[in-house]
C-alpha positions in Angstrom: 216.8 14.2 -14.2 214.0 16.2 -15.1 212.0 16.2 -18.2 212.1 19.8 -20.1 209.0 20.2 -22.1 207.6 19.2 -18.9 209.3 21.6 -17.1 208.1 24.0 -19.8 204.8 23.0 -19.5 204.2 24.0 -15.7 206.3 27.1 -16.1 203.6 28.5 -18.7 200.7 27.2 -16.5 202.3 28.9 -13.7 202.7 31.7 -15.6 198.6 32.4 -15.8 198.0 30.6 -12.6 199.2 32.7 -9.9 200.9 31.1 -6.4 199.3 27.7 -6.9 202.5 25.1 -8.1 201.5 22.1 -6.1 197.8 22.2 -7.7 199.2 22.7 -10.8 201.8 20.0 -10.3 198.9 17.8 -9.5 197.1 18.4 -12.3 200.1 17.9 -14.7 200.2 14.2 -12.7 196.7 13.4 -13.6 197.5 14.1 -17.1 200.3 12.0 -17.1 199.0 9.2 -15.2 195.9 9.1 -17.1 193.4 10.1 -14.9 190.6 13.4 -14.2 190.3 16.2 -12.2 187.4 17.5 -9.7 187.9 21.4 -8.9 186.1 22.0 -6.1 185.8 25.8 -5.1 184.3 29.0 -5.0 183.2 30.8 -8.1 186.1 33.0 -9.9 189.0 31.3 -8.7 190.6 30.5 -12.2 188.8 26.8 -12.2 187.9 27.7 -16.2 191.0 29.4 -16.6 193.2 26.6 -15.5 191.6 24.3 -17.8 192.0 26.5 -21.0 195.6 26.9 -20.0 196.8 23.6 -19.9 194.9 22.7 -22.9 196.0 25.8 -24.8 200.1 24.2 -23.5 199.8 21.1 -24.5 197.9 22.2 -28.2 195.5 19.7 -27.3 191.3 20.6 -28.4 189.2 22.0 -25.3 185.8 21.9 -25.1 183.7 23.0 -22.1 180.1 22.2 -20.9 177.7 23.9 -18.7 176.2 21.4 -16.8 172.3 22.2 -15.7 169.4 19.9 -14.9 167.9 20.0 -18.1 171.1 18.4 -19.8 170.8 14.8 -21.6 173.5 11.9 -21.5 173.4 12.7 -25.2 174.0 16.4 -24.5 177.5 15.1 -23.9 178.5 11.9 -25.9 176.9 13.1 -29.0 174.2 11.4 -31.1 172.9 9.9 -34.6 170.9 13.4 -36.1 168.9 12.7 -39.7 170.1 14.4 -42.8 167.5 15.0 -45.3 170.1 15.9 -47.8 171.6 12.1 -48.1 168.6 10.8 -46.1 171.1 8.8 -44.2 171.6 8.9 -40.3 175.1 11.0 -38.9 177.0 10.8 -36.2 177.0 14.3 -34.1 180.1 14.1 -31.7 179.4 15.4 -28.3 181.8 17.7 -26.4 183.6 14.5 -24.7 185.8 14.0 -28.1 188.5 16.5 -27.0 191.8 16.1 -24.9 190.5 18.5 -22.0 186.9 18.7 -21.6 186.4 21.1 -18.5 182.8 19.8 -17.1 181.2 23.2 -15.6 179.5 23.0 -12.2 178.9 19.1 -13.3 176.8 18.5 -9.7 173.7 20.7 -11.4 173.2 17.6 -14.0 170.4 14.6 -13.2 172.6 11.6 -12.4 171.2 9.8 -15.3 173.6 12.8 -17.4 176.5 12.7 -15.1 176.5 8.5 -15.7 177.0 9.2 -19.1 181.2 10.2 -18.2 181.5 7.3 -16.5 182.5 5.0 -19.7 184.2 8.3 -21.2 186.5 8.7 -18.1 187.1 5.0 -17.4 187.5 3.4 -20.5 188.4 6.1 -22.8 185.5 5.5 -25.2 181.8 6.1 -25.5 179.0 3.8 -27.1 176.5 6.2 -29.2 173.4 3.9 -29.8 175.2 0.7 -30.0 178.0 2.3 -31.8 181.7 2.4 -29.6 184.0 4.7 -30.8 187.5 5.6 -29.1 188.3 9.0 -27.2 191.8 10.3 -27.3 194.5 8.2 -25.1 195.3 12.0 -23.5 191.3 12.7 -22.7 191.4 14.7 -19.5 188.2 15.6 -17.3 188.7 18.6 -15.6 184.8 18.7 -13.7 184.2 21.6 -11.3 181.6 22.4 -8.6 180.6 24.7 -6.0 180.7 23.2 -2.4 178.9 25.6 -0.6 176.1 25.6 -2.8 173.5 22.7 -2.7 170.0 24.5 -4.2 168.9 22.6 -7.3 172.4 20.3 -7.6 173.0 16.4 -7.5 175.5 14.7 -5.1 177.8 13.0 -7.1 177.1 9.2 -6.6 180.7 7.1 -5.3 180.8 5.7 -8.1 181.7 8.4 -10.3 183.6 10.1 -6.7 186.4 7.0 -7.7 187.0 8.0 -11.1 188.4 11.0 -10.3 192.2 10.8 -9.5 192.6 14.2 -7.4 189.8 16.7 -5.7 191.5 19.9 -5.9 190.9 23.6 -4.5 192.7 26.3 -5.2 191.6 28.3 -2.9 192.1 32.6 -2.7 195.9 32.8 -1.6 198.1 35.0 0.2 198.0 38.5 -0.4 201.2 38.7 -2.1 199.3 36.2 -4.6 196.0 39.1 -5.0 199.0 41.5 -6.1 200.6 39.7 -8.5 196.9 38.5 -10.2 196.3 42.4 -10.8 199.9 43.1 -12.0 199.7 39.4 -14.6 195.8 40.9 -15.2 195.6 44.7 -15.2 195.3 45.1 -18.7 195.5 41.9 -20.4 194.8 38.1 -19.9 198.1 36.2 -20.1 196.1 33.1 -21.3 196.1 35.7 -24.4 199.9 34.8 -25.1 199.9 31.1 -23.7 201.7 29.1 -26.8 201.7 25.1 -27.0 205.0 23.8 -25.4 204.6 20.1 -25.8 202.2 18.2 -28.3 199.0 16.0 -27.2 201.5 13.1 -29.3 204.2 13.6 -26.9 202.1 13.5 -23.6 201.1 10.3 -25.0 204.6 9.0 -25.1 205.4 10.2 -21.6 202.2 8.4 -20.2 203.3 5.3 -21.3 207.7 6.5 -20.2 205.4 6.6 -16.6 203.9 3.0 -16.1 207.6 2.1 -16.5 208.8 4.4 -12.8 210.4 1.9 -10.9 208.3 1.3 -7.6 209.5 -0.7 -4.8 208.2 -3.6 -2.7 208.6 -1.0 0.1 206.8 1.8 -1.6 204.4 -0.9 -2.6 203.9 -1.9 0.8 203.5 1.6 2.3 200.8 2.3 -0.8 198.5 -0.8 0.9 199.4 0.0 4.7 197.6 3.4 3.8 195.0 1.8 1.8 194.3 -0.7 4.8 194.5 2.1 7.3 191.6 3.9 5.4 189.3 1.2 5.9 190.7 0.6 9.5 189.8 4.0 10.9 187.5 4.6 13.4 186.0 7.6 11.4 185.7 6.0 8.1 183.0 3.6 7.4 183.9 3.1 4.1 188.0 3.0 2.8 189.8 3.5 -0.4 188.9 0.6 -2.7 191.3 -1.3 -4.9 191.0 1.0 -8.1 191.9 3.9 -5.9 194.9 1.9 -4.5 195.9 1.0 -8.1 195.6 4.9 -8.6 198.0 5.5 -6.1 200.3 3.9 -7.2 200.0 5.2 -10.7 199.8 8.4 -9.6 203.0 8.6 -7.1 204.8 7.4 -10.6 203.9 10.2 -12.8 204.7 12.7 -9.5 208.0 10.7 -9.2 208.3 11.4 -12.8 207.7 15.1 -12.8 210.0 15.6 -10.6 212.4 14.2 -12.5 212.9 10.6 -11.2 212.8 7.0 -12.5 212.0 5.4 -9.2 209.3 6.4 -6.5 209.9 7.5 -3.6 207.6 7.4 -0.3 207.5 11.2 -0.7 205.6 10.7 -4.0 203.1 9.1 -2.0 202.3 11.4 0.4 202.2 13.9 -2.1 199.2 12.3 -4.1 197.9 10.7 -1.4 195.1 13.3 0.3 194.1 14.8 -3.0 193.7 11.2 -4.0 192.1 9.7 -0.4 189.8 12.8 0.7 186.9 12.1 -1.5 186.9 8.9 -1.7 186.4 7.4 2.1 182.9 7.8 3.7 183.2 8.6 7.0 180.2 7.4 10.1 177.4 9.9 10.7 179.2 10.5 14.2 182.4 11.6 12.8 181.0 14.3 10.3 180.2 16.2 13.0 183.6 16.6 14.5 186.1 16.1 11.3 186.6 16.3 8.0 188.0 14.0 5.1 191.0 15.6 4.8 191.8 16.2 8.1 191.3 12.3 8.6 193.3 11.7 5.8 196.4 13.2 7.3 195.3 11.3 10.8 195.7 8.6 8.6 199.3 9.7 6.8 201.0 10.2 10.4 199.4 6.9 11.5 200.9 4.9 9.3 205.1 4.8 8.8 206.6 5.1 5.7 209.6 3.2 4.5 212.9 4.9 6.0 215.4 4.0 2.7 214.4 3.7 -0.9 216.1 0.6 -2.2 216.4 1.5 -6.6 
């Protein structure tokens, strides 16, 4: 049985974002699985609009941070400043204190600044000058980067890539999508009319329900088989980690929940695996000349047999 509020959330975001139903579903899946998303695409594809639309639809706070080479970790998490009037230091919270944070062009910041997000993303907390503060449990980081522009950028280290549940790409879309974009945005942006259809408190409650979605032994074995296949593939030097394996299970639970089920099917695992695994594996130097990470992940999916029947 589908959840009406989630159906409304998907429909609301799709009112603004044209022809990207699969990506929108995965974004909502990441939100319910307490994950984060890396949007890797060319400029002008709607990455910022997607993040703002989701934030408005859940009635959450939204912050956008433009990452540049001179950005400091304190610009991300915050710092204590001296108030001359009170002669005391006061906390000035950074943009990470939000329900949705758009980390725009994250690979333009130095590794030191990028690392400022690690604690935020993994533990939903920040430590500022020895003081630890909690972040919203629903906090979602949507980071963007341009895949073809490398000048003045710092590649994300594997430790940070592993914190992103999914890597998604929106792409150009079809000719019909282009026509619909022209129609929808001709006079004004649909984003201006978006109203909250679900609260962040409800999202937090649904996150707990996702954790209770049933996973059979057969599906658990399938998750393990896919994980081991990434480590044993001839083109892969480094497969996905145990943390990624847990993320695969949690995201499959969330995907099943978004689809209106209280149990996970092998198809749920298949639906999330490409976006979860491709940015986490490292190809051998020889393989990089012939295949991409996405192609290798699809080879792995086709080679690992899925359970035929699912017992609930």
